[in-house]
C-alpha positions in Angstrom: -184.9 -74.9 -120.4 -187.1 -77.8 -120.1 -184.4 -80.2 -121.1 -182.3 -79.1 -118.0 -185.3 -79.2 -115.7 -186.3 -82.6 -116.7 -182.8 -83.9 -116.3 -182.6 -85.2 -119.9 -179.1 -83.8 -120.6 -176.0 -85.6 -119.2 -173.6 -84.1 -116.7 -170.2 -83.8 -118.5 -167.2 -84.8 -116.6 -163.8 -83.7 -118.0 -161.1 -86.2 -117.2 -161.2 -89.9 -116.4 -158.7 -89.9 -113.6 -159.5 -90.9 -109.9 -161.7 -88.0 -109.1 -163.3 -87.8 -112.6 -164.3 -91.4 -112.4 -165.5 -90.9 -108.8 -167.7 -88.1 -110.0 -169.1 -90.6 -112.5 -169.9 -93.1 -109.8 -171.5 -90.6 -107.5 -173.6 -89.3 -110.4 -174.7 -92.8 -111.3 -175.7 -93.6 -107.7 -177.8 -90.6 -107.8 -179.6 -91.7 -110.9 -177.9 -89.0 -113.1 -176.2 -89.5 -116.5 -172.5 -88.7 -116.6 -170.7 -88.2 -119.9 -167.0 -88.5 -119.2 -164.4 -87.1 -121.8 -160.7 -88.3 -121.3 -158.1 -86.9 -123.6 -156.0 -90.2 -123.4 -156.6 -93.5 -124.9 -157.6 -95.0 -121.6 -159.0 -94.0 -118.2 -156.2 -92.5 -116.1 -153.9 -92.2 -119.2 -151.7 -89.6 -117.8 -150.7 -91.8 -114.9 -148.6 -93.6 -117.5 -146.2 -90.7 -117.1 -145.5 -91.7 -113.5 -146.6 -95.5 -113.6 -143.3 -96.6 -112.0 -143.9 -94.3 -108.8 -145.1 -95.9 -105.6 -147.5 -93.7 -103.6 -147.1 -92.8 -100.0 -150.6 -93.7 -99.1 -152.0 -97.2 -98.8 -154.9 -98.5 -100.9 -157.4 -97.6 -98.2 -157.2 -94.0 -98.9 -157.1 -94.2 -102.6 -160.5 -95.8 -103.4 -163.6 -93.6 -103.5 -166.6 -94.9 -101.5 -169.1 -94.8 -104.5 -166.6 -96.3 -106.8 -166.0 -99.2 -104.3 -169.7 -99.9 -104.0 -170.1 -100.1 -107.8 -167.1 -102.4 -108.1 -168.0 -104.5 -105.2 -171.5 -105.1 -106.8 -169.7 -106.5 -109.8 -167.5 -108.9 -107.8 -164.3 -106.8 -107.6 -161.8 -107.9 -105.2 -160.0 -105.1 -103.2 -156.2 -104.9 -103.2 -154.6 -105.4 -99.8 -155.7 -102.1 -98.1 -152.4 -101.5 -96.3 -150.3 -102.0 -99.3 -148.8 -99.1 -101.2 -149.7 -99.0 -105.0 -147.6 -97.8 -107.9 -149.2 -95.6 -110.5 -149.4 -98.6 -112.8 -151.1 -100.6 -110.1 -153.6 -97.8 -109.3 -154.7 -98.1 -113.0 -154.6 -101.9 -113.3 -156.3 -102.7 -110.0 -158.7 -99.8 -109.6 -159.3 -97.3 -112.4 -159.2 -99.8 -115.2 -161.9 -102.2 -113.5 -163.9 -99.2 -112.6 -163.9 -97.8 -116.2 -164.9 -101.2 -117.5 -168.1 -101.5 -115.5 -171.0 -101.4 -117.9 -172.6 -98.1 -116.6 -169.3 -96.4 -116.4 -168.0 -97.6 -119.8 -171.1 -96.5 -121.4 -170.5 -93.0 -120.2 -166.8 -92.8 -121.1 -165.3 -91.3 -124.3 -161.6 -91.7 -124.5 -159.3 -90.0 -127.0 -161.7 -87.0 -126.6 -160.1 -83.8 -125.5 -162.2 -80.9 -124.3 -161.1 -77.8 -125.9 -163.9 -75.4 -124.8 -166.8 -75.0 -122.6 -169.5 -72.4 -123.1 -173.3 -72.0 -123.1 -175.5 -72.9 -126.1 -175.8 -69.9 -128.2 -174.4 -67.5 -125.5 -171.0 -66.1 -125.1 -169.5 -64.8 -121.7 -171.2 -61.5 -122.0 -174.8 -62.8 -122.3 -176.9 -63.0 -119.1 -180.6 -63.5 -120.3 -181.8 -67.1 -119.3 -178.1 -68.1 -118.8 -178.7 -70.5 -115.9 -181.4 -72.3 -117.8 -179.5 -72.6 -121.0 -177.5 -76.0 -121.6 -173.7 -76.0 -121.5 -171.9 -76.5 -124.9 -168.8 -78.7 -124.6 -166.6 -78.8 -127.6 -164.5 -81.9 -127.9 -161.5 -82.6 -130.3 -161.1 -86.2 -131.5 -157.8 -87.7 -132.5 -158.7 -87.5 -136.1 -159.0 -83.8 -136.0 -162.8 -83.4 -136.0 -164.7 -81.6 -133.4 -167.9 -82.5 -131.8 -170.4 -80.3 -129.7 -172.2 -81.8 -126.8 -175.0 -80.2 -124.6 -174.9 -80.7 -120.9 -177.0 -79.7 -117.8 -173.8 -79.4 -115.8 -170.1 -79.6 -116.2 -167.5 -80.9 -113.6 -163.8 -80.2 -114.7 -161.7 -82.8 -113.2 -158.8 -82.5 -115.9 -156.1 -82.0 -113.4 -152.9 -80.2 -113.9 -150.5 -82.8 -115.1 -150.3 -81.4 -118.6 -149.5 -77.8 -117.4 -146.1 -77.9 -115.5 -144.8 -74.7 -114.2 -142.2 -72.9 -116.2 -138.6 -73.1 -115.0 -137.7 -69.5 -115.2 -138.1 -66.8 -112.5 -141.3 -64.9 -111.6 -143.5 -67.6 -112.9 -142.3 -67.1 -116.4 -140.6 -69.4 -118.9 -136.9 -68.7 -119.2 -135.5 -67.5 -122.5 -134.7 -70.6 -124.6 -137.0 -72.8 -122.4 -139.5 -73.7 -125.2 -136.6 -74.5 -127.6 -134.9 -76.7 -125.0 -138.1 -78.6 -124.4 -138.8 -79.0 -128.3 -135.2 -80.3 -128.6 -135.8 -83.0 -125.9 -133.2 -81.6 -123.5 -135.9 -80.8 -120.9 -137.8 -84.0 -120.1 -141.4 -84.5 -118.7 -141.7 -84.7 -115.0 -141.0 -87.9 -113.4 -139.5 -89.8 -116.2 -138.7 -93.5 -115.4 -135.0 -93.1 -115.4 -134.1 -96.5 -113.8 -136.7 -98.5 -116.0 -138.1 -98.0 -119.5 -136.2 -94.7 -120.0 -132.8 -96.0 -118.7 -130.9 -95.7 -121.7 -131.7 -92.0 -122.1 -130.1 -91.1 -118.7 -127.3 -93.7 -118.3 -123.9 -92.1 -118.5 -125.3 -88.6 -118.7 -125.0 -85.5 -116.7 -128.6 -84.8 -115.4 -129.9 -81.8 -113.6 -133.0 -82.0 -111.4 -134.8 -78.8 -110.7 -137.2 -78.5 -107.8 -137.5 -79.2 -104.1 -140.6 -81.4 -103.7 -141.1 -85.2 -103.4 -141.1 -85.6 -107.3 -137.5 -84.1 -107.2 -136.6 -86.5 -104.3 -138.0 -89.6 -106.0 -136.2 -88.7 -109.3 -132.9 -88.0 -107.5 -133.0 -91.5 -105.7 -133.9 -93.2 -108.9 -130.9 -91.5 -110.6 -128.7 -92.5 -107.7 -129.5 -96.1 -108.3 -128.8 -95.8 -112.0 -125.6 -94.0 -111.2 -124.5 -96.9 -109.1 -124.9 -99.2 -112.1 -124.1 -97.0 -115.0 -120.6 -95.3 -114.9 -120.3 -91.8 -116.0 -123.8 -90.9 -114.7 -123.6 -87.6 -112.9 -126.4 -85.9 -110.9 -126.9 -82.3 -110.0 -129.8 -80.9 -107.9 -130.8 -77.3 -108.2 -133.3 -75.5 -105.9 -134.4 -71.9 -105.7 -134.3 -71.8 -101.9 -131.3 -71.3 -99.6 -131.6 -74.9 -98.5 -132.7 -78.2 -99.8 -133.8 -79.4 -96.4 -137.6 -78.9 -97.2 -137.3 -82.1 -99.4 -136.1 -84.2 -96.4 -139.3 -84.1 -94.5 -139.6 -85.5 -91.0 -137.3 -88.6 -91.4 -138.0 -91.3 -88.8 -140.6 -88.9 -87.1 -142.7 -88.9 -90.2 -146.2 -90.2 -89.7 -145.9 -92.0 -93.0 -142.8 -94.2 -93.1 -142.6 -94.4 -96.8 -142.3 -90.6 -97.0 -140.0 -90.6 -94.1 -137.6 -93.1 -95.7 -137.6 -91.0 -98.8 -136.2 -87.9 -97.1 -133.7 -89.9 -95.1 -132.4 -91.6 -98.2 -132.1 -88.3 -99.9 -130.4 -86.6 -97.1 -127.8 -89.5 -97.1 -127.1 -89.0 -100.8 -126.5 -85.3 -100.3 -124.2 -85.8 -97.2 -122.1 -88.5 -98.8 -121.6 -86.5 -102.0 -123.5 -88.8 -104.4 -125.0 -85.7 -106.1 -124.0 -82.0 -106.4 -126.5 -79.4 -104.8 -127.0 -75.9 -106.0 -128.9 -73.8 -103.6 -130.4 -70.2 -104.3 -130.1 -71.1 -108.0 -132.7 -69.1 -110.2 -132.6 -70.1 -113.9 -132.4 -67.1 -116.2 -132.0 -68.8 -119.6 -131.2 -71.8 -121.7 -128.9 -72.4 -124.8 -128.8 -75.5 -126.9 -126.0 -76.9 -128.9 -126.1 -80.7 -128.6 -126.0 -80.2 -124.8 -128.1 -77.9 -122.6 -126.4 -74.8 -121.1 -128.4 -73.6 -118.1 -127.8 -70.1 -117.1 -128.8 -69.0 -113.7 -128.2 -66.4 -111.0 -126.9 -66.9 -107.5 -126.1 -64.7 -104.5 -122.5 -65.0 -105.7 -123.3 -63.9 -109.2 -124.1 -65.4 -112.5 -123.4 -69.2 -113.1 -123.6 -71.3 -116.1 -124.0 -75.1 -115.9 -123.7 -77.5 -118.9 -125.7 -80.8 -118.7 -127.1 -83.5 -121.0 -130.6 -83.4 -119.7 -132.8 -81.4 -117.3 -135.7 -83.1 -115.3 -138.2 -80.5 -114.1 -139.8 -81.0 -110.7 -141.2 -77.4 -110.0 -145.0 -78.3 -109.9 -148.1 -77.6 -112.0 -150.7 -74.9 -112.6 -154.2 -75.1 -114.0 -154.9 -74.6 -117.8 -158.0 -72.3 -117.7 -158.0 -71.6 -121.5 -160.8 -74.0 -122.2 -163.0 -72.2 -119.6 -162.6 -68.5 -121.2 -166.3 -68.4 -122.0 -167.5 -69.2 -118.5 -168.1 -66.8 -115.7 -165.5 -67.9 -113.1 -164.7 -66.4 -109.7 -161.1 -67.3 -109.0 -158.6 -66.4 -106.2 -156.2 -63.9 -107.7 -153.3 -65.6 -106.0 -153.7 -69.5 -106.4 -156.3 -69.6 -109.3 -158.6 -71.6 -107.2 -162.5 -71.0 -106.6 -162.4 -67.6 -104.7 -164.0 -69.1 -101.6 -161.5 -71.9 -101.5 -158.3 -69.8 -102.3 -157.8 -68.3 -98.9 -158.2 -71.8 -97.3 -155.3 -73.4 -99.3 -153.0 -70.6 -100.1 -149.5 -72.0 -99.3 -148.4 -68.7 -98.0 -150.6 -69.1 -95.1 -151.9 -72.8 -94.7 -150.7 -76.2 -94.8 -153.0 -79.1 -95.8 -153.8 -79.8 -92.1 -155.5 -76.5 -91.8 -157.8 -76.9 -94.9 -161.4 -77.5 -94.0 -163.4 -80.3 -95.9 -165.4 -78.5 -98.5 -168.0 -79.2 -101.2 -170.3 -77.6 -103.8 -170.9 -74.3 -101.9 -167.1 -73.4 -101.7 -166.6 -74.7 -105.2 -169.4 -72.8 -106.8 -168.9 -70.1 -109.6 -171.1 -67.5 -110.9 -171.5 -69.8 -113.8 -174.5 -72.0 -112.4 -173.8 -75.7 -112.3 -170.1 -75.4 -113.3 -167.5 -76.8 -110.9 -163.7 -77.4 -111.0 -162.7 -80.3 -108.8 -159.7 -82.2 -107.9 -156.2 -81.0 -108.1 -157.3 -78.3 -110.7 -159.6 -76.9 -108.0 -156.5 -76.1 -105.9 -155.0 -74.1 -108.6 -151.4 -73.4 -107.9 -151.6 -74.6 -104.2 -149.4 -77.8 -103.5 -151.7 -79.2 -100.7 -154.3 -81.2 -102.5 -155.4 -84.6 -101.1 -157.2 -87.3 -103.2 -159.8 -87.9 -100.5 -160.6 -84.2 -100.7 -161.5 -84.6 -104.4 -163.7 -87.5 -103.6 -165.6 -85.5 -101.1 -165.8 -82.6 -103.4 -167.6 -84.7 -106.1 -169.9 -86.5 -103.5 -171.2 -83.1 -102.5 -171.6 -81.8 -106.0 -173.4 -84.9 -107.2 -175.8 -84.5 -104.2 -176.4 -80.9 -105.1 -177.2 -81.8 -108.8 -179.5 -84.5 -107.7 -181.5 -81.9 -105.6 -180.3 -83.2 -102.3 -178.9 -80.0 -100.9 -178.9 -81.3 -97.4 -176.5 -84.1 -98.2 -174.5 -81.7 -100.4 -174.0 -79.2 -97.6 -173.2 -81.7 -94.8 -169.5 -82.1 -95.9 -167.9 -84.6 -93.5 -164.5 -85.9 -94.4 -163.3 -88.6 -92.0 -159.5 -88.6 -92.1 -156.8 -90.5 -90.4 -154.5 -89.2 -87.6 -151.5 -89.1 -89.6 -151.1 -87.8 -93.2 -149.1 -86.3 -95.8 -149.4 -82.7 -96.8 -147.8 -82.8 -100.2 -149.9 -83.7 -103.1 -146.7 -84.4 -105.0 -146.4 -87.8 -106.5 -143.6 -89.6 -105.0 -142.6 -92.3 -102.5 -139.8 -94.5 -101.3 -139.1 -97.4 -103.7 -138.6 -99.6 -100.7 -141.2 -98.2 -98.4 -141.4 -99.9 -94.9 -144.8 -101.4 -94.0 -147.4 -98.9 -92.9 -147.7 -100.8 -89.7 -144.3 -99.5 -88.6 -145.5 -96.0 -88.5 -144.9 -94.3 -85.1 -148.0 -93.2 -83.2 -148.5 -89.5 -84.0 -149.3 -87.0 -81.5 -152.0 -84.9 -83.2 -152.5 -82.5 -80.5 -152.5 -79.0 -82.3 -152.6 -80.9 -85.7 -156.1 -79.6 -86.5 -157.8 -81.8 -89.0 -155.5 -84.5 -90.0 -155.0 -85.2 -93.7 -155.4 -88.2 -95.9 -152.1 -89.2 -97.6 -152.3 -89.2 -101.3 -150.6 -88.4 -104.5 -151.9 -88.8 -108.1 -152.0 -87.0 -111.3 -153.5 -87.1 -114.8 -154.8 -85.1 -117.5 -157.7 -87.0 -116.3 -156.2 -87.6 -113.0 -155.3 -85.3 -110.2 -151.9 -83.8 -110.8 -148.9 -83.5 -108.4 -148.3 -80.0 -107.2 -145.0 -79.1 -105.7 -142.0 -77.0 -105.5 -142.3 -77.0 -101.7 -143.1 -80.2 -99.9 -144.7 -80.0 -96.5 -143.9 -82.1 -93.5 -146.7 -83.5 -91.3 -147.3 -84.0 -87.7 -145.2 -86.7 -86.0 -144.7 -87.1 -82.2 -143.6 -83.5 -82.4 -143.9 -81.0 -85.1 -141.0 -81.3 -87.6 -140.5 -77.7 -88.9 -139.2 -78.7 -92.3 -141.4 -77.6 -95.1 -145.0 -76.7 -93.8 -146.0 -78.5 -90.5 -149.4 -80.2 -90.6 -152.2 -78.4 -88.8 -150.6 -75.1 -88.4 -151.6 -72.0 -90.1 -149.2 -69.6 -91.8 -147.7 -72.0 -94.4 -144.6 -70.3 -96.1 -145.0 -67.2 -93.9 -144.3 -69.4 -90.8 -140.8 -70.3 -92.4 -140.1 -66.6 -93.1 -141.2 -65.3 -89.6 -139.9 -68.1 -87.5 
């Protein structure tokens, strides 16, 4: 329609996390009008769920280029680029100031949850003039009222933080799981066990389920609590036959913060500071004051009684709000179909994922894009810098600069982290201490990053991936090698 052709309608961005606000910054630089809806009360609200966690990657890899330019023009002082921010610092020193810039603030609507996206007057089955018809974005406010907004394009950067994977087998919730969550016996991912939620966990028997860096981070925090709070007991359950994938490359890791995390975790296991259950598949829950966790093992059925369970089994995209749009998703990982084969963890680690932009992210629904962690569906290999490049390309395309949109070039450092899982050592060594990595055979190296929000890019795990060090460390998925999980099975 003429409104779309004339550019008088805004581009709606769903989610005000790092990638969502980066999208707004790139749109503003292109002379386009963003309209950003954030479900939480502030930009990056979901980061509050892991505010205490320190990222593996230093500041230099966590700041989008367009966002930096806007901030610099307003007199913003960059944090020390080699320091490792916590989630709270990511919001305080970067996302908060970015959201407060006048042009960004004018486009931001907080406490506004997008509940559906469609086309004005058209459901999914209607084709006539579809590409020329504005999008209709329905938003739920905290007072229960809804608003409909028209848009020329929609960029979904809502992340996956609010959609954790269920704990049961075969990708399904275990019987009794919903009731256990409602009773508060299954917590949110990454609780602040040694900080603001200390009293909830002190002196309790806590079960951590999962084999990624979130699990490792939580276990380390619980061990600190156990040293100070008598009676605190820790059990760690993983579905695999070994917990070693969470240890990473240790001293050979290209990122010393991540290497230290794995080394400390291995030490806890070897010294008996926590109990480890391997090949443990949860089959059900029962609640009666405490939580009974029922599982199957190679030796038969087993039941475990605990006070609390902390899930660290990753996330998946919530696609319900997009039911009236024509999507083309990979059947395995629920990413855009052209992207799916590039990121499927059965066959790839993040080091083998090529940089990509609007062409790879396109759907049959013209001018609709899923970006950031949500664009990777169930794959655990997303990198924040990838999200920044995604929205740069899309903004260029929406501005009519197809050449810039298609010239996707992502400059990455020689060492990186292949897990998008949020987590890092609490006492990470200086990045300057990193050993020189031999990147021969590493393919495209990867920017280390972890982040998540229902406006930010959510962590995704169950399996972490190790990255290239001086020699490939075959724990988890080695960076730069194809085959992903299949390499572990076939090797």
